[in-house]
C-alpha positions in Angstrom: 4.8 -8.3 2.1 2.7 -6.0 3.7 4.6 -3.0 5.6 2.2 -0.6 7.4 -1.4 0.0 8.3 -3.2 1.8 5.2 -5.0 5.3 5.5 -8.5 5.8 4.5 -8.1 8.7 2.0 -11.6 9.7 2.9 -11.2 9.9 6.8 -7.5 10.2 7.5 -8.2 6.8 9.8 -6.0 3.9 9.7 -7.6 0.9 8.1 -7.0 -2.7 9.8 -5.6 -4.7 7.2 -2.0 -3.8 6.0 -0.6 -2.6 2.8 1.8 -3.4 0.4 1.8 -0.1 -2.0 2.6 3.4 -1.7 -0.8 4.4 -0.7 -0.2 5.9 2.8 2.9 7.8 1.1 0.4 9.1 -1.5 -1.9 10.5 0.9 0.6 11.7 3.5 2.2 14.0 0.6 -1.4 15.3 -0.8 -3.3 16.0 2.5 -0.2 17.5 4.4 0.0 21.7 3.8 3.4 22.1 2.1 6.0 22.9 4.6 3.9 22.0 7.7 5.3 18.9 8.7 8.1 19.1 11.5 9.5 15.9 10.3 10.5 17.2 7.1 8.8 20.9 5.6 9.7 19.3 1.7 6.8 17.2 2.4 3.2 17.9 1.7 1.2 19.7 -1.2 -0.6 23.3 -2.3 -3.9 21.5 -2.5 -5.3 23.3 0.7 -5.1 26.8 -1.6 -7.9 25.6 -3.6 -10.2 25.5 -0.9 -11.3 29.2 -1.7 -11.5 28.7 -5.4 -14.2 28.2 -7.6 -15.4 24.8 -9.3 -14.1 25.8 -12.7 -12.2 23.9 -15.3 -8.6 26.0 -14.5 -8.9 24.5 -10.8 -8.6 20.9 -12.0 -5.7 21.7 -13.8 -3.8 23.4 -10.6 -5.1 20.4 -8.8 -3.2 17.9 -11.2 0.2 20.4 -10.8 0.0 20.7 -7.4 -0.4 16.4 -6.6 2.5 15.9 -9.2 4.8 18.5 -7.7 4.1 16.6 -4.0 4.3 13.5 -5.6 7.4 14.2 -7.5 9.9 13.0 -4.4 8.3 9.4 -4.7 10.0 8.8 -8.1 13.1 10.9 -7.0 13.7 8.9 -4.2 13.6 5.6 -6.1 10.3 4.5 -4.5 8.0 4.6 -7.7 8.8 4.9 -11.4 5.9 6.8 -12.5 3.3 9.0 -11.2 0.0 10.2 -13.4 -2.4 12.3 -12.3 -5.4 13.5 -13.7 -8.4 15.0 -12.2 -12.6 14.5 -12.6 -14.5 17.4 -11.6 -18.3 16.6 -11.0 -18.9 20.2 -10.3 -20.3 19.3 -6.6 -17.8 21.6 -4.6 -15.3 18.4 -5.1 -12.0 18.1 -7.3 -11.6 13.9 -7.3 -7.7 13.5 -8.3 -7.0 9.7 -9.9 -3.5 8.9 -9.2 -1.7 5.7 -10.9 1.9 5.3 -9.3 4.2 2.5 -10.5 6.2 1.4 -8.0 10.1 0.5 -8.1 9.0 -3.4 -8.5 6.6 -2.4 -11.7 3.4 -2.9 -9.7 0.4 -0.3 -10.6 -1.8 1.0 -8.1 -4.5 3.6 -8.3 -5.4 6.1 -5.5 -8.3 8.7 -5.5 -7.9 11.7 -3.6 -10.8 14.7 -2.9 -10.0 18.2 -3.0 -12.3 20.6 -1.7 -13.2 23.8 -3.8 -15.7 26.4 -3.5 
């Protein structure tokens, strides 16, 4: 069952194919600044705060924490059973988040979300 058009996390543009996973919910919660969405100020993350941080190991830890906080509502509202976030830092001005979501049906999906750092 497909539900929505997918969003490409690297561009924010819609993809032509429909999706049947929580990719859009993950993207919106990570890419939106916490408190800035008119429909629900509780949706969003603090990842934008890392844009001025130096590319240090602690930034990867903060990025993981901010992403986990932003994605916790997917578990609380029953759409996901679990969310796991890890980070990779190639020290090229980006921290790459790897997000694995087990949805309510038990299906796992993995998403990548780049976070710019100084």
